[in-house]
C-alpha positions in Angstrom: -51.4 -34.8 -69.5 -49.3 -31.9 -68.2 -45.7 -32.3 -67.1 -46.8 -31.5 -63.5 -49.5 -34.2 -63.4 -47.1 -36.7 -64.9 -44.5 -36.0 -62.2 -47.2 -36.4 -59.5 -48.4 -39.7 -61.0 -44.9 -41.1 -61.1 -44.2 -40.0 -57.6 -47.5 -41.6 -56.4 -46.6 -44.9 -58.1 -43.1 -44.9 -56.6 -44.6 -44.2 -53.2 -47.1 -47.0 -53.6 -44.4 -49.5 -54.6 -42.3 -48.4 -51.7 -45.2 -48.7 -49.3 -46.0 -52.2 -50.4 -42.4 -53.4 -50.1 -42.1 -54.6 -46.5 -39.4 -56.5 -44.7 -39.8 -59.2 -42.0 -37.5 -60.9 -39.6 -38.8 -63.9 -37.7 -37.7 -64.6 -34.2 -39.1 -66.5 -31.2 -41.3 -64.2 -29.2 -42.7 -65.1 -25.7 -41.6 -68.7 -25.7 -41.6 -70.1 -22.2 -40.4 -73.4 -20.6 -43.2 -75.9 -20.8 -44.9 -74.5 -23.9 -46.0 -77.4 -26.1 -48.1 -78.2 -29.1 -49.2 -81.3 -30.9 -47.2 -82.0 -34.1 -48.4 -84.5 -36.7 -45.8 -85.8 -39.1 -46.8 -87.4 -42.4 -44.6 -89.0 -44.9 -46.1 -89.9 -48.3 -44.1 -91.8 -51.0 -45.5 -91.8 -54.6 -44.4 -92.9 -58.0 -45.1 -92.1 -61.6 -44.1 -94.0 -64.7 -45.4 -94.8 -68.2 -48.2 -96.9 -66.8 -49.5 -94.2 -64.3 -49.1 -91.2 -66.6 -48.8 -87.9 -64.8 -51.0 -89.1 -61.9 -48.8 -90.2 -59.0 -49.5 -93.7 -57.5 -49.1 -93.6 -53.7 -46.7 -96.3 -52.6 -46.8 -95.8 -48.9 -48.0 -93.4 -46.2 -47.0 -93.0 -42.6 -48.5 -90.6 -40.0 -46.9 -90.1 -36.6 -48.4 -88.1 -33.7 -45.8 -86.1 -31.8 -45.5 -83.4 -29.2 -43.1 -80.4 -29.7 -42.2 -78.5 -26.5 -39.9 -76.0 -25.1 -38.0 -78.0 -22.5 -36.0 -75.1 -21.2 -35.7 -71.3 -22.0 -32.3 -70.1 -20.8 -30.8 -66.6 -21.2 -28.9 -67.7 -24.4 -30.9 -70.6 -25.8 -33.9 -72.8 -26.0 -33.9 -76.6 -25.8 -36.7 -78.0 -28.0 -38.0 -81.5 -27.5 -39.8 -83.7 -30.1 -41.5 -86.7 -28.6 -43.7 -89.3 -30.1 -47.2 -89.8 -28.6 -47.3 -93.3 -29.9 -45.5 -95.0 -27.0 -46.7 -98.5 -27.3 -45.2 -101.2 -29.5 -45.9 -100.7 -33.2 -45.8 -102.9 -36.2 -42.6 -101.3 -37.4 -41.0 -102.1 -34.0 -42.0 -105.8 -34.3 -40.7 -106.0 -37.8 -37.4 -104.3 -37.1 -34.3 -106.4 -37.7 -32.8 -104.8 -34.6 -35.5 -106.3 -32.4 -38.7 -104.8 -31.1 -37.3 -103.7 -27.8 -34.4 -101.7 -29.2 -36.5 -100.3 -32.0 -39.1 -99.0 -29.6 -36.5 -97.4 -27.3 -34.9 -95.5 -30.2 -38.3 -94.4 -31.5 -39.7 -93.2 -28.2 -36.5 -91.4 -27.0 -37.2 -87.7 -27.4 -35.2 -85.8 -30.0 -33.8 -82.7 -28.3 -31.9 -79.8 -29.9 -30.9 -76.2 -29.1 -32.1 -73.0 -30.7 -30.5 -69.6 -30.1 -32.7 -66.9 -28.6 -33.0 -65.7 -32.2 -34.3 -69.1 -33.3 -31.3 -70.4 -35.2 -30.6 -74.1 -35.0 -27.8 -75.2 -32.7 -26.9 -78.8 -32.0 -28.3 -82.0 -30.6 -28.9 -81.8 -26.8 -29.2 -85.5 -26.1 -27.0 -87.4 -28.6 -25.4 -89.3 -25.6 -28.9 -90.5 -24.6 -29.3 -92.2 -28.0 -25.7 -93.5 -28.0 -26.3 -95.2 -24.6 -29.1 -97.3 -26.0 -26.5 -99.3 -27.9 -24.0 -99.7 -25.0 -25.0 -103.4 -24.6 -25.8 -104.2 -28.2 -24.1 -107.3 -29.6 -24.2 -105.8 -33.0 -22.1 -102.5 -33.3 -23.3 -101.9 -36.8 -26.9 -101.3 -35.4 -25.6 -98.1 -33.9 -24.0 -97.0 -37.1 -27.1 -97.9 -39.1 -29.6 -96.1 -36.9 -27.8 -93.1 -35.4 -24.5 -92.9 -37.2 -20.9 -93.0 -36.2 -20.7 -89.8 -34.1 -22.7 -86.7 -33.0 -22.1 -84.9 -36.3 -23.4 -87.8 -38.3 -26.4 -88.1 -35.9 -27.2 -84.4 -36.4 -27.0 -84.6 -40.2 -29.5 -87.5 -40.1 -31.9 -86.3 -37.5 -31.8 -82.5 -37.5 -31.8 -82.0 -41.2 -35.5 -81.2 -41.5 -35.4 -78.9 -38.5 -32.5 -77.1 -40.0 -34.6 -76.4 -43.1 -37.4 -75.1 -40.9 -35.3 -72.9 -38.6 -33.2 -71.6 -41.5 -35.9 -68.9 -41.9 -35.3 -67.5 -38.4 -33.3 -64.3 -37.8 -33.0 -63.4 -41.5 -34.4 -60.3 -43.2 -36.8 -61.0 -46.1 -38.7 -58.7 -48.4 -42.3 -59.7 -48.8 -44.4 -60.1 -51.9 -41.6 -60.3 -54.4 -39.5 -63.1 -55.9 -36.3 -63.7 -54.1 -33.2 -65.8 -54.8 -31.6 -67.2 -51.7 -28.8 -69.7 -51.1 -30.2 -72.7 -49.1 -28.5 -76.0 -48.2 -30.3 -79.2 -49.3 -29.4 -82.8 -48.9 -29.6 -84.4 -52.3 -28.5 -87.8 -51.2 -25.3 -87.6 -53.3 -24.2 -84.3 -51.7 -25.5 -81.4 -49.6 -24.8 -78.2 -51.5 -26.1 -74.6 -51.1 -28.4 -74.1 -54.0 -30.0 -71.0 -55.6 -33.6 -71.2 -54.3 -36.5 -69.2 -55.7 -38.6 -67.9 -52.8 -41.6 -65.8 -52.1 -42.6 -64.5 -48.7 -46.1 -63.3 -47.8 -47.8 -62.1 -44.6 -51.6 -62.7 -44.4 -53.8 -62.8 -41.3 -50.9 -63.1 -38.9 -49.3 -65.9 -40.8 -45.9 -65.7 -42.5 -45.7 -68.1 -45.5 -42.4 -69.0 -47.3 -42.9 -70.7 -50.6 -39.7 -71.9 -52.3 -38.6 -74.0 -55.3 -35.3 -75.6 -56.3 -34.6 -77.3 -59.7 -31.5 -79.2 -60.6 -31.0 -80.2 -64.2 -29.5 -83.5 -65.2 -26.1 -81.8 -65.7 -26.3 -80.0 -62.3 -27.3 -83.1 -60.4 -24.5 -85.2 -62.0 -21.9 -82.5 -61.0 -23.2 -82.7 -57.4 -22.9 -86.5 -57.6 -19.3 -86.2 -58.6 -18.5 -83.7 -55.8 -20.2 -86.1 -53.3 -18.3 -89.0 -54.7 -14.9 -87.4 -54.3 -15.8 -86.5 -50.6 -16.9 -90.1 -50.0 -13.7 -91.4 -51.5 -11.5 -89.5 -49.1 -13.8 -90.4 -46.2 -13.5 -94.1 -47.0 -9.8 -94.0 -47.2 -9.6 -92.1 -44.0 -12.0 -94.5 -42.3 -9.9 -97.6 -43.2 -6.7 -95.7 -42.1 -8.1 -94.9 -38.7 -9.4 -98.5 -38.1 -5.9 -99.9 -38.4 -3.6 -100.0 -35.4 -0.6 -98.9 -37.4 -0.2 -96.0 -39.8 -0.4 -97.3 -43.3 1.9 -96.1 -46.1 1.0 -93.5 -48.7 1.4 -96.2 -51.3 -1.3 -98.3 -49.5 -3.6 -95.3 -49.3 -3.3 -94.8 -53.1 -4.1 -98.5 -53.6 -7.3 -98.0 -51.5 -8.2 -94.9 -53.4 -7.9 -96.8 -56.6 -10.2 -99.6 -55.3 -12.8 -97.2 -53.9 -12.6 -95.0 -57.0 -13.5 -98.0 -59.3 -16.6 -98.6 -57.2 -17.6 -94.9 -57.3 -17.0 -94.7 -61.0 -19.5 -97.5 -61.5 -22.0 -95.6 -59.3 -21.5 -92.4 -61.2 -21.9 -94.2 -64.5 -25.3 -95.5 -63.4 -26.4 -92.1 -62.3 -25.4 -90.6 -65.6 -27.2 -93.3 -67.5 -30.4 -92.6 -65.6 -30.3 -88.9 -66.5 -31.6 -87.7 -63.1 -33.1 -84.3 -62.3 -34.6 -83.0 -59.1 -37.3 -80.5 -58.1 -37.9 -79.5 -54.5 -40.9 -77.5 -53.5 -41.3 -76.2 -49.9 -44.0 -74.3 -48.1 -43.3 -73.3 -44.5 -45.8 -71.3 -42.4 -45.1 -69.5 -39.1 -47.1 -67.5 -36.7 -46.1 -63.8 -37.3 -46.4 -62.8 -33.7 -44.7 -65.7 -31.8 -42.5 -67.3 -34.4 -44.1 -70.7 -33.7 -44.1 -73.1 -36.7 -47.6 -73.8 -38.0 -46.9 -76.1 -40.9 -44.1 -77.5 -43.1 -44.6 -79.2 -46.5 -41.7 -80.3 -48.6 -42.0 -82.3 -51.8 -39.0 -83.8 -53.5 -39.5 -85.1 -57.0 -36.6 -87.2 -58.5 -37.1 -87.9 -62.2 -35.2 -90.3 -64.5 -35.5 -89.2 -68.1 -34.2 -92.6 -69.2 -36.9 -94.7 -67.5 -39.5 -91.9 -67.8 -40.4 -92.3 -64.1 -40.4 -90.1 -61.0 -40.2 -90.8 -57.3 -42.1 -88.3 -55.1 -41.5 -87.9 -51.4 -43.7 -85.5 -49.4 -42.8 -84.7 -45.8 -45.4 -82.7 -43.9 -45.6 -81.3 -40.3 -48.9 -79.9 -39.0 -48.8 -78.2 -35.6 -52.0 -77.7 -33.5 
């Protein structure tokens, strides 16, 4: 092959590579107040051990019909509402230790949160509505158990999954190539930003994000230690604030010692179990409008010591 033909071929290949490399930025497009869709949420818990082999045994499933809607579309933000369509008393309401009436009120109160006009997650828009449900409760710990101690705690519990979904908004992604992105995941012991393998594709008007995170035993234990140190200081601070008088630094150190012993026992158990984690996530959006089409997240927690895994799959399907 002549030098001239070689140069032409290389140039053609380079052009083809460049032409196939595309970038995409997802944002809400054309969203209006009153827009709504049916959202079905499914939670599947499975387990594997030496008796099941590699085939997971389904432990429990739960399917919930919901409606997702744009409650308002202001100049600077959207308010999104997630409301259950199952408004009657359910078996879980009747079995709740908090009583059927309170359980039903909490379950049927819409979850509302804000998104920027670019689709980025904001904050809860009706935390106070949930808080008011417990105003007459004779058991204050019910509130803490169900919605947390404050708005920040409530958001961490109830907006976590929506944060994973709308994390993809207003970011520039290259398509059809392996990417490494930093994404925050709640591991139970801590909530770090983790290097996440990701691939983005656009086919037939749908934008699909496929991602995977793996934490080795060593990495998981390090995150457990970070979370333990944070919990230690939070526990000391919580006891300090509950008292009517400021306690001495000596007393704080005594509390740290007591809590540290408890945490050390927990960390020892974690280390003995040799835990690793894998998170796989597939999220699909409409390319034109930015509406969510589906969300599928599977978290596999494996103990090398017991040769067992717990698998939790959380799915959203929007119609």
